[in-house]
Every structure is written in structure tokens, then in C-alpha cells.
C-alpha positions in Angstrom: 0.0 0.0 0.0 1.2 3.5 -0.8 0.9 6.6 1.4 -0.6 9.1 -1.1 0.7 11.9 1.0 4.3 11.0 -0.1 3.4 11.4 -3.8 4.6 14.4 -5.6 5.2 15.6 -9.2 2.2 13.7 -10.3 1.3 13.5 -14.0 -2.1 12.1 -14.7 -3.1 10.6 -18.0 -6.4 9.4 -19.6 -8.5 12.4 -18.4 -11.4 12.6 -20.8 -13.8 15.5 -20.2 -16.6 13.2 -21.5 -16.0 11.0 -18.4 -16.6 13.8 -16.0 -17.0 13.4 -13.0 -15.9 9.7 -12.9 -12.8 9.8 -15.1 -12.8 6.0 -15.2 -9.9 5.9 -17.7 -7.6 8.2 -15.7 -4.3 6.9 -14.4 -1.1 8.2 -12.8 1.4 8.3 -15.6 4.4 9.4 -13.5 5.1 10.5 -10.0 7.7 10.6 -7.3 7.2 8.8 -4.1 9.1 10.1 -1.1 11.4 12.0 -3.5 12.2 9.0 -5.8 10.8 8.5 -9.3 8.4 5.6 -9.4 8.9 2.7 -11.7 6.3 1.5 -14.2 5.6 -1.5 -11.9 5.1 0.8 -8.9 2.8 3.1 -10.9 0.7 0.1 -12.0 0.4 -1.0 -8.4 -0.5 2.5 -7.3 -3.2 2.9 -9.9 -4.6 -0.5 -9.0 -4.5 0.0 -5.2 -5.6 3.6 -5.0 -8.4 4.1 -7.6 -10.3 6.6 -5.4 -7.1 8.8 -5.1 -6.5 8.6 -8.9 -10.1 9.7 -9.6 -9.9 12.5 -7.1 -6.6 13.7 -8.5 -8.0 13.5 -12.0 -10.9 15.7 -11.0 -8.6 18.2 -9.4 -6.3 18.2 -12.4 -9.3 18.7 -14.7 -10.5 21.6 -12.6 -6.9 23.1 -12.6 -6.5 22.6 -8.8 -3.9 19.8 -8.7 -0.7 20.4 -6.9 
């Protein structure tokens, strides 16, 4: 399990305005975790384990409010 508070430099992909507000195809494309760039395997695990965070972040990114 990942602590989403340790994520930074998040780049989200798959955000389709037609999917609003669910963004079911959204995923985290890249990010750092505790200052270290995440591997593709880690990103896959993160996207699978934290779907509610991914969707929430996709919404914030869509609204221009992501960090």
C-alpha cells in the first residue's frame, strides 16, 4: 500500500472531459514517491491499489486545482 501523502510531481493521463466526473480511464502516468521517481511497476500497483485517489486527483487536475 502506498501513502498518497508521499506522492509528488504527479502527472495524470487518460483524463477525458466526457468521463466527468468519474474519469474512469484516468491513471497516474508518472510521479515521485518520497522523492524517488516511481517505476512503471510501482505506478501500475498505485493505480490498482488507490483508484479513489486517482479519480480524485484526475478531477482536481481537470479543474486546474492539482498540486
